[in-house]
PyMOL Python script that loads the backbone (N, CA, C, O; Angstrom):
from pymol import cmd

cmd.read_pdbstr("""\
ATOM      1  N   MET A   1       2.300  -4.307   7.139  1.00  0.00           N
ATOM      2  CA  MET A   1       0.882  -4.485   7.364  1.00  0.00           C
ATOM      3  C   MET A   1       0.199  -4.615   6.000  1.00  0.00           C
ATOM      4  O   MET A   1       0.398  -3.787   5.110  1.00  0.00           O
ATOM      5  N   TYR A   2      -0.595  -5.650   5.855  1.00  0.00           N
ATOM      6  CA  TYR A   2      -1.247  -5.902   4.579  1.00  0.00           C
ATOM      7  C   TYR A   2      -2.737  -5.628   4.673  1.00  0.00           C
ATOM      8  O   TYR A   2      -3.365  -5.865   5.705  1.00  0.00           O
ATOM      9  N   THR A   3      -3.288  -5.127   3.584  1.00  0.00           N
ATOM     10  CA  THR A   3      -4.743  -5.032   3.498  1.00  0.00           C
ATOM     11  C   THR A   3      -5.260  -6.391   3.049  1.00  0.00           C
ATOM     12  O   THR A   3      -4.474  -7.264   2.682  1.00  0.00           O
ATOM     13  N   ASN A   4      -6.554  -6.572   3.073  1.00  0.00           N
ATOM     14  CA  ASN A   4      -7.127  -7.849   2.646  1.00  0.00           C
ATOM     15  C   ASN A   4      -6.789  -8.175   1.193  1.00  0.00           C
ATOM     16  O   ASN A   4      -6.547  -9.331   0.848  1.00  0.00           O
ATOM     17  N   GLY A   5      -6.776  -7.150   0.351  1.00  0.00           N
ATOM     18  CA  GLY A   5      -6.444  -7.369  -1.056  1.00  0.00           C
ATOM     19  C   GLY A   5      -5.008  -7.840  -1.237  1.00  0.00           C
ATOM     20  O   GLY A   5      -4.740  -8.744  -2.029  1.00  0.00           O
ATOM     21  N   GLN A   6      -4.087  -7.226  -0.503  1.00  0.00           N
ATOM     22  CA  GLN A   6      -2.689  -7.635  -0.590  1.00  0.00           C
ATOM     23  C   GLN A   6      -2.520  -9.057  -0.074  1.00  0.00           C
ATOM     24  O   GLN A   6      -1.773  -9.848  -0.649  1.00  0.00           O
ATOM     25  N   ALA A   7      -3.209  -9.374   0.999  1.00  0.00           N
ATOM     26  CA  ALA A   7      -3.116 -10.728   1.551  1.00  0.00           C
ATOM     27  C   ALA A   7      -3.658 -11.746   0.558  1.00  0.00           C
ATOM     28  O   ALA A   7      -3.099 -12.833   0.418  1.00  0.00           O
ATOM     29  N   ALA A   8      -4.733 -11.405  -0.127  1.00  0.00           N
ATOM     30  CA  ALA A   8      -5.299 -12.317  -1.121  1.00  0.00           C
ATOM     31  C   ALA A   8      -4.330 -12.526  -2.281  1.00  0.00           C
ATOM     32  O   ALA A   8      -4.144 -13.654  -2.737  1.00  0.00           O
ATOM     33  N   PHE A   9      -3.709 -11.441  -2.765  1.00  0.00           N
ATOM     34  CA  PHE A   9      -2.724 -11.559  -3.832  1.00  0.00           C
ATOM     35  C   PHE A   9      -1.554 -12.434  -3.400  1.00  0.00           C
ATOM     36  O   PHE A   9      -1.121 -13.310  -4.149  1.00  0.00           O
ATOM     37  N   LEU A  10      -1.040 -12.197  -2.192  1.00  0.00           N
ATOM     38  CA  LEU A  10       0.096 -12.983  -1.715  1.00  0.00           C
ATOM     39  C   LEU A  10      -0.268 -14.447  -1.554  1.00  0.00           C
ATOM     40  O   LEU A  10       0.545 -15.326  -1.844  1.00  0.00           O
ATOM     41  N   PHE A  11      -1.484 -14.718  -1.094  1.00  0.00           N
ATOM     42  CA  PHE A  11      -1.930 -16.104  -0.981  1.00  0.00           C
ATOM     43  C   PHE A  11      -1.955 -16.775  -2.352  1.00  0.00           C
ATOM     44  O   PHE A  11      -1.468 -17.894  -2.511  1.00  0.00           O
ATOM     45  N   LEU A  12      -2.524 -16.086  -3.341  1.00  0.00           N
ATOM     46  CA  LEU A  12      -2.569 -16.652  -4.696  1.00  0.00           C
ATOM     47  C   LEU A  12      -1.164 -16.845  -5.257  1.00  0.00           C
ATOM     48  O   LEU A  12      -0.870 -17.850  -5.905  1.00  0.00           O
ATOM     49  N   LEU A  13      -0.301 -15.863  -4.996  1.00  0.00           N
ATOM     50  CA  LEU A  13       1.054 -15.917  -5.539  1.00  0.00           C
ATOM     51  C   LEU A  13       1.833 -17.116  -5.005  1.00  0.00           C
ATOM     52  O   LEU A  13       2.655 -17.696  -5.714  1.00  0.00           O
ATOM     53  N   THR A  14       1.570 -17.482  -3.760  1.00  0.00           N
ATOM     54  CA  THR A  14       2.314 -18.585  -3.154  1.00  0.00           C
ATOM     55  C   THR A  14       1.576 -19.915  -3.247  1.00  0.00           C
ATOM     56  O   THR A  14       2.074 -20.931  -2.762  1.00  0.00           O
ATOM     57  N   SER A  15       0.399 -19.922  -3.861  1.00  0.00           N
ATOM     58  CA  SER A  15      -0.362 -21.167  -3.958  1.00  0.00           C
ATOM     59  C   SER A  15      -0.048 -21.892  -5.268  1.00  0.00           C
ATOM     60  O   SER A  15       0.653 -21.371  -6.136  1.00  0.00           O
ATOM     61  N   ALA A  16      -0.572 -23.079  -5.383  1.00  0.00           N
ATOM     62  CA  ALA A  16      -0.372 -23.877  -6.597  1.00  0.00           C
ATOM     63  C   ALA A  16      -1.159 -23.309  -7.772  1.00  0.00           C
ATOM     64  O   ALA A  16      -0.924 -23.697  -8.917  1.00  0.00           O
ATOM     65  N   LEU A  17      -2.082 -22.402  -7.508  1.00  0.00           N
ATOM     66  CA  LEU A  17      -2.879 -21.801  -8.586  1.00  0.00           C
ATOM     67  C   LEU A  17      -2.105 -20.759  -9.386  1.00  0.00           C
ATOM     68  O   LEU A  17      -2.479 -20.456 -10.520  1.00  0.00           O
ATOM     69  N   ALA A  18      -1.040 -20.208  -8.822  1.00  0.00           N
ATOM     70  CA  ALA A  18      -0.306 -19.123  -9.481  1.00  0.00           C
ATOM     71  C   ALA A  18       0.098 -19.457 -10.918  1.00  0.00           C
ATOM     72  O   ALA A  18      -0.133 -18.639 -11.809  1.00  0.00           O
ATOM     73  N   PRO A  19       0.691 -20.625 -11.178  1.00  0.00           N
ATOM     74  CA  PRO A  19       1.048 -20.916 -12.580  1.00  0.00           C
ATOM     75  C   PRO A  19      -0.180 -21.079 -13.482  1.00  0.00           C
ATOM     76  O   PRO A  19      -0.132 -20.754 -14.668  1.00  0.00           O
ATOM     77  N   LEU A  20      -1.267 -21.580 -12.917  1.00  0.00           N
ATOM     78  CA  LEU A  20      -2.464 -21.798 -13.728  1.00  0.00           C
ATOM     79  C   LEU A  20      -3.101 -20.491 -14.178  1.00  0.00           C
ATOM     80  O   LEU A  20      -3.599 -20.395 -15.299  1.00  0.00           O
ATOM     81  N   ILE A  21      -3.086 -19.486 -13.311  1.00  0.00           N
ATOM     82  CA  ILE A  21      -3.690 -18.204 -13.681  1.00  0.00           C
ATOM     83  C   ILE A  21      -2.638 -17.200 -14.141  1.00  0.00           C
ATOM     84  O   ILE A  21      -2.938 -16.023 -14.345  1.00  0.00           O
ATOM     85  N   ARG A  22      -1.411 -17.670 -14.301  1.00  0.00           N
ATOM     86  CA  ARG A  22      -0.294 -16.858 -14.812  1.00  0.00           C
ATOM     87  C   ARG A  22      -0.084 -15.601 -13.970  1.00  0.00           C
ATOM     88  O   ARG A  22       0.076 -14.505 -14.508  1.00  0.00           O
ATOM     89  N   LEU A  23      -0.085 -15.766 -12.662  1.00  0.00           N
ATOM     90  CA  LEU A  23       0.118 -14.645 -11.752  1.00  0.00           C
ATOM     91  C   LEU A  23       1.570 -14.619 -11.300  1.00  0.00           C
ATOM     92  O   LEU A  23       2.036 -15.536 -10.624  1.00  0.00           O
ATOM     93  N   SER A  24       2.270 -13.576 -11.673  1.00  0.00           N
ATOM     94  CA  SER A  24       3.644 -13.391 -11.222  1.00  0.00           C
ATOM     95  C   SER A  24       3.674 -12.219 -10.243  1.00  0.00           C
ATOM     96  O   SER A  24       2.677 -11.517 -10.075  1.00  0.00           O
ATOM     97  N   TYR A  25       4.807 -12.016  -9.609  1.00  0.00           N
ATOM     98  CA  TYR A  25       4.921 -10.906  -8.662  1.00  0.00           C
ATOM     99  C   TYR A  25       4.713  -9.572  -9.381  1.00  0.00           C
ATOM    100  O   TYR A  25       4.017  -8.700  -8.861  1.00  0.00           O
ATOM    101  N   MET A  26       5.299  -9.401 -10.559  1.00  0.00           N
ATOM    102  CA  MET A  26       5.140  -8.134 -11.289  1.00  0.00           C
ATOM    103  C   MET A  26       3.694  -7.925 -11.722  1.00  0.00           C
ATOM    104  O   MET A  26       3.209  -6.793 -11.725  1.00  0.00           O
ATOM    105  N   GLU A  27       3.011  -8.986 -12.082  1.00  0.00           N
ATOM    106  CA  GLU A  27       1.590  -8.869 -12.449  1.00  0.00           C
ATOM    107  C   GLU A  27       0.785  -8.412 -11.231  1.00  0.00           C
ATOM    108  O   GLU A  27      -0.129  -7.597 -11.352  1.00  0.00           O
ATOM    109  N   MET A  28       1.128  -8.936 -10.074  1.00  0.00           N
ATOM    110  CA  MET A  28       0.448  -8.541  -8.839  1.00  0.00           C
ATOM    111  C   MET A  28       0.698  -7.057  -8.567  1.00  0.00           C
ATOM    112  O   MET A  28      -0.223  -6.333  -8.187  1.00  0.00           O
ATOM    113  N   VAL A  29       1.926  -6.606  -8.757  1.00  0.00           N
ATOM    114  CA  VAL A  29       2.253  -5.197  -8.542  1.00  0.00           C
ATOM    115  C   VAL A  29       1.457  -4.318  -9.501  1.00  0.00           C
ATOM    116  O   VAL A  29       0.931  -3.280  -9.100  1.00  0.00           O
ATOM    117  N   LYS A  30       1.367  -4.728 -10.768  1.00  0.00           N
ATOM    118  CA  LYS A  30       0.607  -3.952 -11.753  1.00  0.00           C
ATOM    119  C   LYS A  30      -0.871  -3.876 -11.398  1.00  0.00           C
ATOM    120  O   LYS A  30      -1.498  -2.832 -11.571  1.00  0.00           O
ATOM    121  N   LEU A  31      -1.427  -4.970 -10.906  1.00  0.00           N
ATOM    122  CA  LEU A  31      -2.840  -4.975 -10.539  1.00  0.00           C
ATOM    123  C   LEU A  31      -3.110  -4.110  -9.309  1.00  0.00           C
ATOM    124  O   LEU A  31      -4.181  -3.512  -9.199  1.00  0.00           O
ATOM    125  N   ALA A  32      -2.169  -4.040  -8.399  1.00  0.00           N
ATOM    126  CA  ALA A  32      -2.363  -3.281  -7.169  1.00  0.00           C
ATOM    127  C   ALA A  32      -2.005  -1.805  -7.320  1.00  0.00           C
ATOM    128  O   ALA A  32      -2.334  -1.011  -6.438  1.00  0.00           O
ATOM    129  N   LEU A  33      -1.354  -1.418  -8.388  1.00  0.00           N
ATOM    130  CA  LEU A  33      -0.883  -0.044  -8.547  1.00  0.00           C
ATOM    131  C   LEU A  33      -1.997   1.006  -8.537  1.00  0.00           C
ATOM    132  O   LEU A  33      -1.843   2.019  -7.855  1.00  0.00           O
ATOM    133  N   PRO A  34      -3.100   0.824  -9.250  1.00  0.00           N
ATOM    134  CA  PRO A  34      -4.164   1.846  -9.199  1.00  0.00           C
ATOM    135  C   PRO A  34      -4.720   2.049  -7.785  1.00  0.00           C
ATOM    136  O   PRO A  34      -5.004   3.181  -7.392  1.00  0.00           O
ATOM    137  N   TYR A  35      -4.874   0.980  -7.030  1.00  0.00           N
ATOM    138  CA  TYR A  35      -5.352   1.076  -5.655  1.00  0.00           C
ATOM    139  C   TYR A  35      -4.342   1.845  -4.800  1.00  0.00           C
ATOM    140  O   TYR A  35      -4.724   2.697  -3.998  1.00  0.00           O
ATOM    141  N   THR A  36      -3.072   1.545  -4.973  1.00  0.00           N
ATOM    142  CA  THR A  36      -2.022   2.211  -4.209  1.00  0.00           C
ATOM    143  C   THR A  36      -2.005   3.703  -4.496  1.00  0.00           C
ATOM    144  O   THR A  36      -1.915   4.512  -3.572  1.00  0.00           O
ATOM    145  N   ILE A  37      -2.090   4.074  -5.761  1.00  0.00           N
ATOM    146  CA  ILE A  37      -2.081   5.488  -6.139  1.00  0.00           C
ATOM    147  C   ILE A  37      -3.324   6.188  -5.593  1.00  0.00           C
ATOM    148  O   ILE A  37      -3.227   7.286  -5.046  1.00  0.00           O
ATOM    149  N   GLY A  38      -4.480   5.563  -5.738  1.00  0.00           N
ATOM    150  CA  GLY A  38      -5.726   6.159  -5.250  1.00  0.00           C
ATOM    151  C   GLY A  38      -5.731   6.372  -3.746  1.00  0.00           C
ATOM    152  O   GLY A  38      -6.139   7.429  -3.266  1.00  0.00           O
ATOM    153  N   MET A  39      -5.280   5.378  -3.006  1.00  0.00           N
ATOM    154  CA  MET A  39      -5.250   5.509  -1.548  1.00  0.00           C
ATOM    155  C   MET A  39      -4.205   6.529  -1.095  1.00  0.00           C
ATOM    156  O   MET A  39      -4.409   7.226  -0.101  1.00  0.00           O
ATOM    157  N   SER A  40      -3.097   6.617  -1.813  1.00  0.00           N
ATOM    158  CA  SER A  40      -2.068   7.605  -1.471  1.00  0.00           C
ATOM    159  C   SER A  40      -2.583   9.019  -1.690  1.00  0.00           C
ATOM    160  O   SER A  40      -2.400   9.894  -0.844  1.00  0.00           O
ATOM    161  N   LEU A  41      -3.232   9.238  -2.837  1.00  0.00           N
ATOM    162  CA  LEU A  41      -3.795  10.563  -3.110  1.00  0.00           C
ATOM    163  C   LEU A  41      -4.875  10.929  -2.092  1.00  0.00           C
ATOM    164  O   LEU A  41      -4.934  12.069  -1.633  1.00  0.00           O
ATOM    165  N   THR A  42      -5.716   9.980  -1.744  1.00  0.00           N
ATOM    166  CA  THR A  42      -6.757  10.232  -0.750  1.00  0.00           C
ATOM    167  C   THR A  42      -6.144  10.612   0.591  1.00  0.00           C
ATOM    168  O   THR A  42      -6.622  11.538   1.247  1.00  0.00           O
ATOM    169  N   GLY A  43      -5.111   9.926   1.001  1.00  0.00           N
ATOM    170  CA  GLY A  43      -4.440  10.230   2.256  1.00  0.00           C
ATOM    171  C   GLY A  43      -3.796  11.608   2.254  1.00  0.00           C
ATOM    172  O   GLY A  43      -3.891  12.347   3.234  1.00  0.00           O
ATOM    173  N   VAL A  44      -3.139  11.952   1.148  1.00  0.00           N
ATOM    174  CA  VAL A  44      -2.495  13.263   1.055  1.00  0.00           C
ATOM    175  C   VAL A  44      -3.538  14.373   1.072  1.00  0.00           C
ATOM    176  O   VAL A  44      -3.370  15.369   1.776  1.00  0.00           O
ATOM    177  N   LEU A  45      -4.609  14.212   0.307  1.00  0.00           N
ATOM    178  CA  LEU A  45      -5.652  15.242   0.272  1.00  0.00           C
ATOM    179  C   LEU A  45      -6.355  15.371   1.620  1.00  0.00           C
ATOM    180  O   LEU A  45      -6.650  16.484   2.058  1.00  0.00           O
ATOM    181  N   ALA A  46      -6.623  14.262   2.273  1.00  0.00           N
ATOM    182  CA  ALA A  46      -7.245  14.311   3.595  1.00  0.00           C
ATOM    183  C   ALA A  46      -6.336  15.013   4.586  1.00  0.00           C
ATOM    184  O   ALA A  46      -6.810  15.775   5.428  1.00  0.00           O
ATOM    185  N   THR A  47      -5.044  14.768   4.499  1.00  0.00           N
ATOM    186  CA  THR A  47      -4.097  15.421   5.396  1.00  0.00           C
ATOM    187  C   THR A  47      -4.060  16.924   5.129  1.00  0.00           C
ATOM    188  O   THR A  47      -4.039  17.717   6.071  1.00  0.00           O
ATOM    189  N   ILE A  48      -4.053  17.321   3.869  1.00  0.00           N
ATOM    190  CA  ILE A  48      -3.991  18.737   3.520  1.00  0.00           C
ATOM    191  C   ILE A  48      -5.259  19.463   3.962  1.00  0.00           C
ATOM    192  O   ILE A  48      -5.178  20.538   4.556  1.00  0.00           O
ATOM    193  N   TYR A  49      -6.419  18.894   3.683  1.00  0.00           N
ATOM    194  CA  TYR A  49      -7.670  19.602   3.912  1.00  0.00           C
ATOM    195  C   TYR A  49      -8.284  19.382   5.288  1.00  0.00           C
ATOM    196  O   TYR A  49      -9.091  20.201   5.727  1.00  0.00           O
ATOM    197  N   CYS A  50      -7.936  18.322   5.972  1.00  0.00           N
ATOM    198  CA  CYS A  50      -8.580  18.007   7.252  1.00  0.00           C
ATOM    199  C   CYS A  50      -7.698  18.242   8.469  1.00  0.00           C
ATOM    200  O   CYS A  50      -8.198  18.292   9.593  1.00  0.00           O
ATOM    201  N   TYR A  51      -6.409  18.384   8.266  1.00  0.00           N
ATOM    202  CA  TYR A  51      -5.499  18.549   9.401  1.00  0.00           C
ATOM    203  C   TYR A  51      -5.435  20.017   9.783  1.00  0.00           C
ATOM    204  O   TYR A  51      -4.949  20.842   9.009  1.00  0.00           O
ATOM    205  N   ASN A  52      -5.924  20.349  10.977  1.00  0.00           N
ATOM    206  CA  ASN A  52      -5.916  21.734  11.449  1.00  0.00           C
ATOM    207  C   ASN A  52      -5.186  21.798  12.791  1.00  0.00           C
ATOM    208  O   ASN A  52      -5.793  21.582  13.840  1.00  0.00           O
ATOM    209  N   PRO A  53      -3.899  22.091  12.760  1.00  0.00           N
ATOM    210  CA  PRO A  53      -3.179  22.192  14.031  1.00  0.00           C
ATOM    211  C   PRO A  53      -3.662  23.412  14.812  1.00  0.00           C
ATOM    212  O   PRO A  53      -4.047  24.428  14.234  1.00  0.00           O
ATOM    213  N   LYS A  54      -3.633  23.288  16.121  1.00  0.00           N
ATOM    214  CA  LYS A  54      -4.092  24.393  16.962  1.00  0.00           C
ATOM    215  C   LYS A  54      -2.930  25.339  17.235  1.00  0.00           C
ATOM    216  O   LYS A  54      -2.248  25.227  18.254  1.00  0.00           O
ATOM    217  N   ASP A  55      -2.714  26.269  16.315  1.00  0.00           N
ATOM    218  CA  ASP A  55      -1.623  27.259  16.473  1.00  0.00           C
ATOM    219  C   ASP A  55      -2.181  28.537  17.028  1.00  0.00           C
ATOM    220  O   ASP A  55      -1.438  29.496  17.237  1.00  0.00           O
TER     221      ASP A  55
END
""", "prot")
cmd.dss("prot")
cmd.show_as("cartoon", "prot")
cmd.util.cbc("prot")
cmd.orient("prot")
């Protein structure tokens, strides 16, 4: 499942524009890494602080 940002990166990567803007797969991974880390931390913190099982 892709987010809109990932879909946009993949579209650029597979388009004829990729060589013009010097976009490689590793460059795409580097650009997406801060978002991935931020969303992962947000998910973990939300799970820790918001999940209250009924025990």
